[in-house]
Biopython code that builds the backbone (N, CA, C, O; Angstrom):
import numpy as np
from Bio.PDB.StructureBuilder import StructureBuilder

atoms = [
    (1, "MET", "N", (30.727, 25.288, 1.008)),
    (1, "MET", "CA", (29.694, 25.679, 1.928)),
    (1, "MET", "C", (29.940, 24.990, 3.266)),
    (1, "MET", "O", (30.132, 23.776, 3.328)),
    (2, "GLU", "N", (29.931, 25.771, 4.317)),
    (2, "GLU", "CA", (30.073, 25.213, 5.653)),
    (2, "GLU", "C", (28.696, 24.993, 6.250)),
    (2, "GLU", "O", (27.777, 25.790, 6.061)),
    (3, "LEU", "N", (28.580, 23.894, 6.975)),
    (3, "LEU", "CA", (27.288, 23.541, 7.548)),
    (3, "LEU", "C", (27.515, 22.983, 8.939)),
    (3, "LEU", "O", (28.421, 22.176, 9.151)),
    (4, "SER", "N", (26.707, 23.403, 9.873)),
    (4, "SER", "CA", (26.772, 22.823, 11.213)),
    (4, "SER", "C", (25.354, 22.437, 11.626)),
    (4, "SER", "O", (24.374, 22.943, 11.079)),
    (5, "THR", "N", (25.263, 21.551, 12.582)),
    (5, "THR", "CA", (23.943, 21.094, 13.026)),
    (5, "THR", "C", (23.913, 20.947, 14.533)),
    (5, "THR", "O", (24.949, 20.857, 15.191)),
    (6, "THR", "N", (22.715, 20.925, 15.055)),
    (6, "THR", "CA", (22.479, 20.595, 16.460)),
    (6, "THR", "C", (21.239, 19.721, 16.522)),
    (6, "THR", "O", (20.325, 19.864, 15.710)),
    (7, "GLY", "N", (21.215, 18.831, 17.473)),
    (7, "GLY", "CA", (20.042, 17.979, 17.644)),
    (7, "GLY", "C", (20.038, 16.802, 16.699)),
    (7, "GLY", "O", (20.965, 16.602, 15.913)),
    (8, "GLU", "N", (18.982, 16.032, 16.792)),
    (8, "GLU", "CA", (18.782, 14.871, 15.930)),
    (8, "GLU", "C", (17.389, 14.945, 15.330)),
    (8, "GLU", "O", (16.446, 15.359, 16.005)),
    (9, "PRO", "N", (17.248, 14.552, 14.077)),
    (9, "PRO", "CA", (15.920, 14.611, 13.465)),
    (9, "PRO", "C", (15.002, 13.546, 14.051)),
    (9, "PRO", "O", (15.408, 12.408, 14.287)),
    (10, "VAL", "N", (13.775, 13.942, 14.276)),
    (10, "VAL", "CA", (12.755, 13.026, 14.778)),
    (10, "VAL", "C", (11.554, 13.147, 13.864)),
    (10, "VAL", "O", (11.084, 14.249, 13.583)),
    (11, "VAL", "N", (11.070, 12.035, 13.411)),
    (11, "VAL", "CA", (9.895, 12.018, 12.540)),
    (11, "VAL", "C", (8.693, 11.637, 13.383)),
    (11, "VAL", "O", (8.714, 10.623, 14.080)),
    (12, "THR", "N", (7.658, 12.438, 13.322)),
    (12, "THR", "CA", (6.420, 12.095, 14.014)),
    (12, "THR", "C", (5.318, 11.966, 12.991)),
    (12, "THR", "O", (5.314, 12.657, 11.972)),
    (13, "GLN", "N", (4.411, 11.105, 13.260)),
    (13, "GLN", "CA", (3.299, 10.889, 12.349)),
    (13, "GLN", "C", (2.024, 11.278, 13.071)),
    (13, "GLN", "O", (1.421, 10.464, 13.770)),
    (14, "GLU", "N", (1.617, 12.530, 12.898)),
    (14, "GLU", "CA", (0.407, 12.988, 13.561)),
    (14, "GLU", "C", (-0.845, 12.544, 12.818)),
    (14, "GLU", "O", (-1.883, 12.293, 13.430)),
    (15, "ASP", "N", (-0.742, 12.450, 11.513)),
    (15, "ASP", "CA", (-1.873, 11.981, 10.721)),
    (15, "ASP", "C", (-1.895, 10.461, 10.828)),
    (15, "ASP", "O", (-0.883, 9.823, 10.539)),
    (16, "PRO", "N", (-3.000, 9.864, 11.228)),
    (16, "PRO", "CA", (-3.028, 8.414, 11.385)),
    (16, "PRO", "C", (-3.142, 7.672, 10.058)),
    (16, "PRO", "O", (-3.514, 6.499, 10.031)),
    (17, "GLN", "N", (-2.823, 8.353, 8.959)),
    (17, "GLN", "CA", (-2.910, 7.724, 7.646)),
    (17, "GLN", "C", (-1.651, 8.032, 6.843)),
    (17, "GLN", "O", (-1.172, 9.166, 6.835)),
    (18, "VAL", "N", (-1.122, 7.020, 6.172)),
    (18, "VAL", "CA", (0.057, 7.175, 5.332)),
    (18, "VAL", "C", (-0.201, 6.445, 4.028)),
    (18, "VAL", "O", (-0.720, 5.329, 4.025)),
    (19, "GLU", "N", (0.162, 7.074, 2.920)),
    (19, "GLU", "CA", (0.087, 6.413, 1.616)),
    (19, "GLU", "C", (1.501, 6.205, 1.110)),
    (19, "GLU", "O", (2.329, 7.115, 1.146)),
    (20, "VAL", "N", (1.769, 4.995, 0.639)),
    (20, "VAL", "CA", (3.090, 4.647, 0.133)),
    (20, "VAL", "C", (2.936, 4.207, -1.310)),
    (20, "VAL", "O", (2.179, 3.285, -1.617)),
    (21, "GLY", "N", (3.663, 4.878, -2.192)),
    (21, "GLY", "CA", (3.607, 4.540, -3.611)),
    (21, "GLY", "C", (4.757, 3.651, -4.022)),
    (21, "GLY", "O", (5.880, 3.793, -3.537)),
    (22, "LEU", "N", (4.463, 2.735, -4.918)),
    (22, "LEU", "CA", (5.470, 1.835, -5.479)),
    (22, "LEU", "C", (5.368, 1.859, -6.996)),
    (22, "LEU", "O", (4.284, 1.688, -7.552)),
    (23, "ASP", "N", (6.479, 2.068, -7.655)),
    (23, "ASP", "CA", (6.518, 1.912, -9.110)),
    (23, "ASP", "C", (6.800, 0.453, -9.398)),
    (23, "ASP", "O", (7.824, -0.083, -8.975)),
    (24, "LEU", "N", (5.902, -0.185, -10.111)),
    (24, "LEU", "CA", (6.037, -1.605, -10.437)),
    (24, "LEU", "C", (6.643, -1.752, -11.822)),
    (24, "LEU", "O", (6.333, -0.983, -12.732)),
    (25, "GLN", "N", (7.498, -2.732, -11.973)),
    (25, "GLN", "CA", (8.045, -3.005, -13.302)),
    (25, "GLN", "C", (6.902, -3.484, -14.173)),
    (25, "GLN", "O", (6.247, -4.484, -13.879)),
    (26, "GLU", "N", (6.678, -2.758, -15.241)),
    (26, "GLU", "CA", (5.527, -3.066, -16.091)),
    (26, "GLU", "C", (5.620, -4.484, -16.645)),
    (26, "GLU", "O", (6.668, -4.914, -17.127)),
    (27, "GLY", "N", (4.522, -5.182, -16.566)),
    (27, "GLY", "CA", (4.447, -6.550, -17.058)),
    (27, "GLY", "C", (4.638, -7.597, -15.975)),
    (27, "GLY", "O", (4.452, -8.788, -16.225)),
    (28, "THR", "N", (5.014, -7.157, -14.752)),
    (28, "THR", "CA", (5.236, -8.136, -13.684)),
    (28, "THR", "C", (3.976, -8.456, -12.903)),
    (28, "THR", "O", (3.921, -9.466, -12.201)),
    (29, "LEU", "N", (2.957, -7.604, -13.015)),
    (29, "LEU", "CA", (1.705, -7.856, -12.305)),
    (29, "LEU", "C", (0.536, -7.568, -13.240)),
    (29, "LEU", "O", (0.336, -6.435, -13.677)),
    (30, "ILE", "N", (-0.221, -8.598, -13.533)),
    (30, "ILE", "CA", (-1.417, -8.479, -14.365)),
    (30, "ILE", "C", (-2.631, -8.648, -13.455)),
    (30, "ILE", "O", (-2.764, -9.658, -12.765)),
    (31, "LEU", "N", (-3.504, -7.660, -13.460)),
    (31, "LEU", "CA", (-4.746, -7.720, -12.690)),
    (31, "LEU", "C", (-5.875, -8.027, -13.663)),
    (31, "LEU", "O", (-5.967, -7.401, -14.719)),
    (32, "THR", "N", (-6.725, -8.970, -13.325)),
    (32, "THR", "CA", (-7.839, -9.338, -14.188)),
    (32, "THR", "C", (-9.140, -9.013, -13.478)),
    (32, "THR", "O", (-9.391, -9.475, -12.365)),
    (33, "GLN", "N", (-9.965, -8.209, -14.141)),
    (33, "GLN", "CA", (-11.263, -7.842, -13.596)),
    (33, "GLN", "C", (-12.316, -8.080, -14.661)),
    (33, "GLN", "O", (-12.220, -7.541, -15.764)),
    (34, "ASP", "N", (-13.309, -8.876, -14.342)),
    (34, "ASP", "CA", (-14.392, -9.198, -15.271)),
    (34, "ASP", "C", (-13.867, -9.704, -16.613)),
    (34, "ASP", "O", (-14.399, -9.359, -17.668)),
    (35, "GLY", "N", (-12.812, -10.528, -16.561)),
    (35, "GLY", "CA", (-12.257, -11.126, -17.769)),
    (35, "GLY", "C", (-11.321, -10.227, -18.562)),
    (35, "GLY", "O", (-10.808, -10.652, -19.597)),
    (36, "THR", "N", (-11.084, -9.014, -18.117)),
    (36, "THR", "CA", (-10.197, -8.082, -18.815)),
    (36, "THR", "C", (-8.890, -7.967, -18.046)),
    (36, "THR", "O", (-8.897, -7.782, -16.829)),
    (37, "ASP", "N", (-7.755, -8.076, -18.760)),
    (37, "ASP", "CA", (-6.438, -7.963, -18.142)),
    (37, "ASP", "C", (-5.972, -6.519, -18.125)),
    (37, "ASP", "O", (-6.149, -5.777, -19.091)),
    (38, "PHE", "N", (-5.369, -6.137, -17.001)),
    (38, "PHE", "CA", (-4.796, -4.812, -16.824)),
    (38, "PHE", "C", (-3.360, -4.979, -16.342)),
    (38, "PHE", "O", (-3.100, -5.742, -15.412)),
    (39, "VAL", "N", (-2.439, -4.273, -16.964)),
    (39, "VAL", "CA", (-1.024, -4.357, -16.618)),
    (39, "VAL", "C", (-0.714, -3.229, -15.621)),
    (39, "VAL", "O", (-0.710, -2.052, -15.980)),
    (40, "ALA", "N", (-0.459, -3.609, -14.377)),
    (40, "ALA", "CA", (-0.214, -2.624, -13.325)),
    (40, "ALA", "C", (1.190, -2.039, -13.464)),
    (40, "ALA", "O", (2.152, -2.754, -13.743)),
    (41, "TYR", "N", (1.288, -0.720, -13.263)),
    (41, "TYR", "CA", (2.595, -0.069, -13.279)),
    (41, "TYR", "C", (2.845, 0.773, -12.028)),
    (41, "TYR", "O", (3.963, 1.246, -11.820)),
    (42, "HIS", "N", (1.831, 0.965, -11.202)),
    (42, "HIS", "CA", (2.011, 1.715, -9.957)),
    (42, "HIS", "C", (0.993, 1.225, -8.930)),
    (42, "HIS", "O", (-0.142, 0.890, -9.269)),
    (43, "ALA", "N", (1.417, 1.191, -7.681)),
    (43, "ALA", "CA", (0.512, 0.834, -6.574)),
    (43, "ALA", "C", (0.655, 1.891, -5.488)),
    (43, "ALA", "O", (1.766, 2.298, -5.147)),
    (44, "LEU", "N", (-0.466, 2.326, -4.952)),
    (44, "LEU", "CA", (-0.492, 3.267, -3.842)),
    (44, "LEU", "C", (-1.214, 2.562, -2.693)),
    (44, "LEU", "O", (-2.418, 2.318, -2.760)),
    (45, "VAL", "N", (-0.463, 2.240, -1.644)),
    (45, "VAL", "CA", (-1.011, 1.493, -0.515)),
    (45, "VAL", "C", (-1.310, 2.465, 0.618)),
    (45, "VAL", "O", (-0.455, 3.255, 1.017)),
    (46, "GLU", "N", (-2.525, 2.396, 1.126)),
    (46, "GLU", "CA", (-2.958, 3.271, 2.217)),
    (46, "GLU", "C", (-2.924, 2.498, 3.528)),
    (46, "GLU", "O", (-3.584, 1.471, 3.683)),
    (47, "PHE", "N", (-2.131, 3.021, 4.475)),
    (47, "PHE", "CA", (-2.048, 2.457, 5.814)),
    (47, "PHE", "C", (-2.727, 3.422, 6.778)),
    (47, "PHE", "O", (-2.732, 4.631, 6.548)),
    (48, "ALA", "N", (-3.295, 2.896, 7.847)),
    (48, "ALA", "CA", (-3.907, 3.751, 8.856)),
    (48, "ALA", "C", (-3.594, 3.204, 10.242)),
    (48, "ALA", "O", (-3.370, 2.009, 10.433)),
    (49, "SER", "N", (-3.588, 4.116, 11.191)),
    (49, "SER", "CA", (-3.383, 3.757, 12.586)),
    (49, "SER", "C", (-4.357, 4.567, 13.430)),
    (49, "SER", "O", (-3.942, 5.466, 14.161)),
    (50, "PRO", "N", (-5.645, 4.259, 13.338)),
    (50, "PRO", "CA", (-6.628, 5.036, 14.103)),
    (50, "PRO", "C", (-6.501, 4.797, 15.603)),
    (50, "PRO", "O", (-6.251, 3.681, 16.057)),
    (51, "ARG", "N", (-6.675, 5.855, 16.340)),
    (51, "ARG", "CA", (-6.648, 5.778, 17.810)),
    (51, "ARG", "C", (-5.401, 5.070, 18.330)),
    (51, "ARG", "O", (-5.461, 4.301, 19.289)),
    (52, "GLU", "N", (-4.267, 5.345, 17.679)),
    (52, "GLU", "CA", (-2.975, 4.801, 18.073)),
    (52, "GLU", "C", (-2.940, 3.274, 18.098)),
    (52, "GLU", "O", (-2.195, 2.681, 18.878)),
    (53, "GLN", "N", (-3.733, 2.648, 17.260)),
    (53, "GLN", "CA", (-3.726, 1.198, 17.105)),
    (53, "GLN", "C", (-2.569, 0.822, 16.179)),
    (53, "GLN", "O", (-1.980, 1.701, 15.549)),
    (54, "PRO", "N", (-2.233, -0.466, 16.084)),
    (54, "PRO", "CA", (-1.183, -0.872, 15.140)),
    (54, "PRO", "C", (-1.565, -0.488, 13.707)),
    (54, "PRO", "O", (-2.745, -0.416, 13.363)),
    (55, "TRP", "N", (-0.554, -0.247, 12.890)),
    (55, "TRP", "CA", (-0.786, 0.124, 11.493)),
    (55, "TRP", "C", (-1.490, -1.008, 10.763)),
    (55, "TRP", "O", (-1.158, -2.180, 10.943)),
    (56, "THR", "N", (-2.459, -0.649, 9.942)),
    (56, "THR", "CA", (-3.232, -1.598, 9.157)),
    (56, "THR", "C", (-3.276, -1.124, 7.721)),
    (56, "THR", "O", (-3.487, 0.060, 7.460)),
    (57, "ALA", "N", (-3.080, -2.036, 6.792)),
    (57, "ALA", "CA", (-3.238, -1.701, 5.377)),
    (57, "ALA", "C", (-4.727, -1.706, 5.080)),
    (57, "ALA", "O", (-5.420, -2.687, 5.349)),
    (58, "GLN", "N", (-5.219, -0.593, 4.518)),
    (58, "GLN", "CA", (-6.653, -0.466, 4.246)),
    (58, "GLN", "C", (-7.019, -0.681, 2.794)),
    (58, "GLN", "O", (-8.062, -1.258, 2.486)),
    (59, "GLN", "N", (-6.150, -0.212, 1.893)),
    (59, "GLN", "CA", (-6.545, -0.175, 0.493)),
    (59, "GLN", "C", (-5.299, -0.091, -0.392)),
    (59, "GLN", "O", (-4.280, 0.481, -0.005)),
    (60, "VAL", "N", (-5.407, -0.671, -1.580)),
    (60, "VAL", "CA", (-4.372, -0.517, -2.599)),
    (60, "VAL", "C", (-5.035, 0.043, -3.844)),
    (60, "VAL", "O", (-6.034, -0.493, -4.325)),
    (61, "LYS", "N", (-4.470, 1.126, -4.361)),
    (61, "LYS", "CA", (-4.948, 1.724, -5.606)),
    (61, "LYS", "C", (-3.895, 1.450, -6.668)),
    (61, "LYS", "O", (-2.759, 1.915, -6.570)),
    (62, "PHE", "N", (-4.284, 0.690, -7.682)),
    (62, "PHE", "CA", (-3.370, 0.362, -8.768)),
    (62, "PHE", "C", (-3.624, 1.266, -9.964)),
    (62, "PHE", "O", (-4.772, 1.520, -10.329)),
    (63, "SER", "N", (-2.559, 1.744, -10.566)),
    (63, "SER", "CA", (-2.634, 2.391, -11.870)),
    (63, "SER", "C", (-2.198, 1.333, -12.866)),
    (63, "SER", "O", (-1.173, 0.677, -12.679)),
    (64, "ALA", "N", (-2.975, 1.171, -13.917)),
    (64, "ALA", "CA", (-2.707, 0.089, -14.858)),
    (64, "ALA", "C", (-3.093, 0.506, -16.267)),
    (64, "ALA", "O", (-3.875, 1.432, -16.482)),
    (65, "HIS", "N", (-2.507, -0.222, -17.225)),
    (65, "HIS", "CA", (-2.884, -0.054, -18.630)),
    (65, "HIS", "C", (-3.838, -1.176, -18.995)),
    (65, "HIS", "O", (-3.589, -2.341, -18.685)),
    (66, "GLY", "N", (-4.933, -0.819, -19.657)),
    (66, "GLY", "CA", (-5.900, -1.802, -20.118)),
    (66, "GLY", "C", (-6.152, -1.597, -21.593)),
    (66, "GLY", "O", (-5.490, -0.776, -22.227)),
    (67, "PRO", "N", (-7.095, -2.326, -22.146)),
    (67, "PRO", "CA", (-7.379, -2.229, -23.568)),
    (67, "PRO", "C", (-7.842, -0.831, -24.000)),
    (67, "PRO", "O", (-7.659, -0.448, -25.155)),
    (68, "ASP", "N", (-8.438, -0.075, -23.080)),
    (68, "ASP", "CA", (-8.939, 1.259, -23.412)),
    (68, "ASP", "C", (-8.066, 2.376, -22.846)),
    (68, "ASP", "O", (-8.506, 3.523, -22.773)),
    (69, "GLY", "N", (-6.837, 2.059, -22.445)),
    (69, "GLY", "CA", (-5.935, 3.064, -21.897)),
    (69, "GLY", "C", (-5.699, 2.871, -20.410)),
    (69, "GLY", "O", (-5.920, 1.789, -19.867)),
    (70, "ALA", "N", (-5.246, 3.937, -19.758)),
    (70, "ALA", "CA", (-4.915, 3.878, -18.328)),
    (70, "ALA", "C", (-6.181, 3.848, -17.478)),
    (70, "ALA", "O", (-7.167, 4.522, -17.775)),
    (71, "VAL", "N", (-6.128, 3.055, -16.423)),
    (71, "VAL", "CA", (-7.252, 2.938, -15.491)),
    (71, "VAL", "C", (-6.720, 2.887, -14.066)),
    (71, "VAL", "O", (-5.532, 2.655, -13.841)),
    (72, "ALA", "N", (-7.600, 3.105, -13.121)),
    (72, "ALA", "CA", (-7.295, 2.938, -11.702)),
    (72, "ALA", "C", (-8.162, 1.798, -11.178)),
    (72, "ALA", "O", (-9.371, 1.770, -11.412)),
    (73, "LEU", "N", (-7.552, 0.879, -10.485)),
    (73, "LEU", "CA", (-8.267, -0.235, -9.865)),
    (73, "LEU", "C", (-8.017, -0.166, -8.359)),
    (73, "LEU", "O", (-6.874, -0.037, -7.922)),
    (74, "VAL", "N", (-9.075, -0.250, -7.575)),
    (74, "VAL", "CA", (-8.973, -0.128, -6.125)),
    (74, "VAL", "C", (-9.330, -1.457, -5.476)),
    (74, "VAL", "O", (-10.352, -2.067, -5.790)),
    (75, "VAL", "N", (-8.461, -1.894, -4.558)),
    (75, "VAL", "CA", (-8.691, -3.125, -3.810)),
    (75, "VAL", "C", (-8.841, -2.748, -2.335)),
    (75, "VAL", "O", (-7.885, -2.290, -1.710)),
    (76, "ASP", "N", (-10.031, -2.940, -1.784)),
    (76, "ASP", "CA", (-10.265, -2.720, -0.359)),
    (76, "ASP", "C", (-9.766, -3.939, 0.399)),
    (76, "ASP", "O", (-10.173, -5.063, 0.105)),
    (77, "LEU", "N", (-8.896, -3.728, 1.362)),
    (77, "LEU", "CA", (-8.259, -4.830, 2.065)),
    (77, "LEU", "C", (-8.985, -5.249, 3.334)),
    (77, "LEU", "O", (-8.820, -6.379, 3.795)),
    (78, "LEU", "N", (-9.788, -4.355, 3.905)),
    (78, "LEU", "CA", (-10.480, -4.674, 5.156)),
    (78, "LEU", "C", (-11.887, -5.190, 4.885)),
    (78, "LEU", "O", (-12.539, -4.786, 3.923)),
    (79, "ASN", "N", (-12.338, -6.085, 5.748)),
    (79, "ASN", "CA", (-13.702, -6.601, 5.612)),
    (79, "ASN", "C", (-14.704, -5.482, 5.927)),
    (79, "ASN", "O", (-14.311, -4.390, 6.336)),
    (80, "ASP", "N", (-15.980, -5.755, 5.737)),
    (80, "ASP", "CA", (-17.013, -4.724, 5.914)),
    (80, "ASP", "C", (-17.079, -4.188, 7.345)),
    (80, "ASP", "O", (-17.479, -3.042, 7.555)),
    (81, "ALA", "N", (-16.696, -4.993, 8.321)),
    (81, "ALA", "CA", (-16.689, -4.539, 9.710)),
    (81, "ALA", "C", (-15.403, -3.788, 10.068)),
    (81, "ALA", "O", (-15.278, -3.246, 11.166)),
    (82, "CYS", "N", (-14.456, -3.763, 9.137)),
    (82, "CYS", "CA", (-13.157, -3.094, 9.334)),
    (82, "CYS", "C", (-12.377, -3.646, 10.523)),
    (82, "CYS", "O", (-11.617, -2.920, 11.164)),
    (83, "ASP", "N", (-12.568, -4.934, 10.815)),
    (83, "ASP", "CA", (-11.854, -5.523, 11.940)),
    (83, "ASP", "C", (-10.929, -6.666, 11.527)),
    (83, "ASP", "O", (-10.445, -7.415, 12.377)),
    (84, "GLY", "N", (-10.687, -6.799, 10.238)),
    (84, "GLY", "CA", (-9.796, -7.841, 9.754)),
    (84, "GLY", "C", (-9.710, -7.800, 8.242)),
    (84, "GLY", "O", (-10.393, -7.010, 7.589)),
    (85, "PRO", "N", (-8.857, -8.666, 7.688)),
    (85, "PRO", "CA", (-8.688, -8.660, 6.235)),
    (85, "PRO", "C", (-9.918, -9.200, 5.506)),
    (85, "PRO", "O", (-10.619, -10.079, 6.005)),
    (86, "ARG", "N", (-10.157, -8.661, 4.335)),
    (86, "ARG", "CA", (-11.242, -9.121, 3.477)),
    (86, "ARG", "C", (-10.867, -10.493, 2.922)),
    (86, "ARG", "O", (-9.718, -10.727, 2.548)),
    (87, "ASP", "N", (-11.832, -11.385, 2.872)),
    (87, "ASP", "CA", (-11.608, -12.713, 2.299)),
    (87, "ASP", "C", (-11.402, -12.603, 0.797)),
    (87, "ASP", "O", (-11.955, -11.718, 0.144)),
    (88, "GLY", "N", (-10.602, -13.512, 0.259)),
    (88, "GLY", "CA", (-10.453, -13.627, -1.181)),
    (88, "GLY", "C", (-9.440, -12.694, -1.821)),
    (88, "GLY", "O", (-9.363, -12.630, -3.048)),
    (89, "ILE", "N", (-8.660, -11.967, -1.028)),
    (89, "ILE", "CA", (-7.623, -11.100, -1.606)),
    (89, "ILE", "C", (-6.471, -12.003, -2.048)),
    (89, "ILE", "O", (-5.952, -12.772, -1.240)),
    (90, "PRO", "N", (-6.065, -11.922, -3.311)),
    (90, "PRO", "CA", (-4.960, -12.769, -3.784)),
    (90, "PRO", "C", (-3.662, -12.488, -3.027)),
    (90, "PRO", "O", (-3.405, -11.358, -2.611)),
    (91, "ASP", "N", (-2.854, -13.525, -2.858)),
    (91, "ASP", "CA", (-1.587, -13.400, -2.127)),
    (91, "ASP", "C", (-0.678, -12.326, -2.710)),
    (91, "ASP", "O", (0.024, -11.640, -1.968)),
    (92, "VAL", "N", (-0.686, -12.176, -4.023)),
    (92, "VAL", "CA", (0.213, -11.195, -4.632)),
    (92, "VAL", "C", (-0.137, -9.768, -4.209)),
    (92, "VAL", "O", (0.748, -8.914, -4.156)),
    (93, "ILE", "N", (-1.391, -9.495, -3.910)),
    (93, "ILE", "CA", (-1.781, -8.170, -3.415)),
    (93, "ILE", "C", (-1.140, -7.940, -2.048)),
    (93, "ILE", "O", (-0.655, -6.845, -1.763)),
    (94, "TRP", "N", (-1.138, -8.975, -1.200)),
    (94, "TRP", "CA", (-0.486, -8.856, 0.106)),
    (94, "TRP", "C", (1.021, -8.687, -0.061)),
    (94, "TRP", "O", (1.659, -8.038, 0.768)),
    (95, "GLN", "N", (1.602, -9.256, -1.116)),
    (95, "GLN", "CA", (3.030, -9.049, -1.382)),
    (95, "GLN", "C", (3.301, -7.582, -1.713)),
    (95, "GLN", "O", (4.309, -7.023, -1.280)),
    (96, "VAL", "N", (2.409, -6.962, -2.474)),
    (96, "VAL", "CA", (2.538, -5.537, -2.786)),
    (96, "VAL", "C", (2.453, -4.722, -1.494)),
    (96, "VAL", "O", (3.226, -3.785, -1.296)),
    (97, "VAL", "N", (1.518, -5.078, -0.621)),
    (97, "VAL", "CA", (1.371, -4.378, 0.654)),
    (97, "VAL", "C", (2.639, -4.521, 1.493)),
    (97, "VAL", "O", (3.097, -3.548, 2.093)),
    (98, "ALA", "N", (3.204, -5.717, 1.541)),
    (98, "ALA", "CA", (4.429, -5.950, 2.313)),
    (98, "ALA", "C", (5.590, -5.136, 1.744)),
    (98, "ALA", "O", (6.394, -4.602, 2.508)),
    (99, "LEU", "N", (5.693, -5.033, 0.429)),
    (99, "LEU", "CA", (6.735, -4.204, -0.190)),
    (99, "LEU", "C", (6.554, -2.738, 0.196)),
    (99, "LEU", "O", (7.525, -2.046, 0.501)),
    (100, "ALA", "N", (5.320, -2.275, 0.181)),
    (100, "ALA", "CA", (5.046, -0.885, 0.564)),
    (100, "ALA", "C", (5.376, -0.656, 2.034)),
    (100, "ALA", "O", (5.928, 0.385, 2.392)),
    (101, "ALA", "N", (5.046, -1.612, 2.879)),
    (101, "ALA", "CA", (5.330, -1.472, 4.308)),
    (101, "ALA", "C", (6.835, -1.412, 4.552)),
    (101, "ALA", "O", (7.298, -0.665, 5.414)),
    (102, "THR", "N", (7.589, -2.188, 3.804)),
    (102, "THR", "CA", (9.042, -2.142, 3.920)),
    (102, "THR", "C", (9.549, -0.759, 3.530)),
    (102, "THR", "O", (10.442, -0.214, 4.179)),
    (103, "SER", "N", (8.984, -0.199, 2.478)),
    (103, "SER", "CA", (9.370, 1.140, 2.042)),
    (103, "SER", "C", (8.967, 2.201, 3.054)),
    (103, "SER", "O", (9.600, 3.255, 3.126)),
    (104, "ALA", "N", (7.942, 1.946, 3.823)),
    (104, "ALA", "CA", (7.417, 2.925, 4.773)),
    (104, "ALA", "C", (8.057, 2.824, 6.145)),
    (104, "ALA", "O", (7.650, 3.535, 7.065)),
    (105, "GLY", "N", (9.023, 1.980, 6.301)),
    (105, "GLY", "CA", (9.649, 1.798, 7.607)),
    (105, "GLY", "C", (10.174, 3.081, 8.213)),
    (105, "GLY", "O", (10.267, 3.196, 9.435)),
    (106, "ASP", "N", (10.521, 4.056, 7.373)),
    (106, "ASP", "CA", (11.069, 5.298, 7.898)),
    (106, "ASP", "C", (10.034, 6.173, 8.591)),
    (106, "ASP", "O", (10.412, 7.140, 9.252)),
    (107, "VAL", "N", (8.752, 5.875, 8.470)),
    (107, "VAL", "CA", (7.739, 6.614, 9.217)),
    (107, "VAL", "C", (7.193, 5.788, 10.373)),
    (107, "VAL", "O", (6.186, 6.149, 10.982)),
    (108, "GLY", "N", (7.851, 4.694, 10.669)),
    (108, "GLY", "CA", (7.482, 3.919, 11.839)),
    (108, "GLY", "C", (6.451, 2.838, 11.602)),
    (108, "GLY", "O", (5.935, 2.264, 12.561)),
    (109, "ILE", "N", (6.138, 2.546, 10.359)),
    (109, "ILE", "CA", (5.161, 1.496, 10.076)),
    (109, "ILE", "C", (5.860, 0.137, 10.178)),
    (109, "ILE", "O", (6.893, -0.093, 9.549)),
    (110, "THR", "N", (5.296, -0.726, 10.955)),
    (110, "THR", "CA", (5.707, -2.122, 10.938)),
    (110, "THR", "C", (4.476, -2.921, 10.542)),
    (110, "THR", "O", (3.360, -2.589, 10.943)),
    (111, "TYR", "N", (4.670, -3.938, 9.782)),
    (111, "TYR", "CA", (3.522, -4.627, 9.195)),
    (111, "TYR", "C", (3.849, -6.099, 9.028)),
    (111, "TYR", "O", (4.962, -6.465, 8.650)),
    (112, "ALA", "N", (2.888, -6.914, 9.307)),
    (112, "ALA", "CA", (2.960, -8.344, 9.000)),
    (112, "ALA", "C", (1.676, -8.706, 8.295)),
    (112, "ALA", "O", (0.597, -8.314, 8.740)),
    (113, "PRO", "N", (1.767, -9.452, 7.196)),
    (113, "PRO", "CA", (0.540, -9.817, 6.482)),
    (113, "PRO", "C", (-0.377, -10.663, 7.357)),
    (113, "PRO", "O", (0.086, -11.342, 8.273)),
    (114, "PRO", "N", (-1.659, -10.622, 7.078)),
    (114, "PRO", "CA", (-2.578, -11.418, 7.893)),
    (114, "PRO", "C", (-2.310, -12.906, 7.730)),
    (114, "PRO", "O", (-1.924, -13.368, 6.657)),
    (115, "SER", "N", (-2.517, -13.634, 8.791)),
    (115, "SER", "CA", (-2.304, -15.084, 8.713)),
    (115, "SER", "C", (-3.475, -15.727, 7.998)),
    (115, "SER", "O", (-4.610, -15.261, 8.098)),
    (116, "PRO", "N", (-3.189, -16.812, 7.269)),
    (116, "PRO", "CA", (-4.272, -17.465, 6.509)),
    (116, "PRO", "C", (-5.330, -18.091, 7.389)),
    (116, "PRO", "O", (-6.292, -18.669, 6.883)),
]
sb = StructureBuilder()
sb.init_structure("model")
sb.init_model(0)
sb.init_chain("A")
sb.init_seg("    ")
for serial, (resi, resn, name, xyz) in enumerate(atoms, 1):
    if name == "N":
        sb.init_residue(resn, " ", resi, " ")
    sb.init_atom(name, np.array(xyz, "f"), 0.0, 1.0, " ", f" {name:<3s}", serial, name[0])
structure = sb.get_structure()
């Protein structure tokens, strides 16, 4: 098959929201909620850039196995005023966000975790 091209591909992000999924090695991340352990196997990180502001991680949705089967656990990353990170988010959650941001580099997301 012969193929020719013209131009260069350009990716634009018109939607100010991007979701990045990560398959986690099962058993490497245990989430505990109300004393119950859940083994995470997938994370979906939602980034947003409203009004052309810098990209911000808003939420992580984890798919996990628990004692009663598969569940979804949602971690809201922004405080109630939506102007900074929520207090008390474990460091490992920010590590998941950083991994997702690295994976999302091809859509122009640059990300640095919030400073302590």
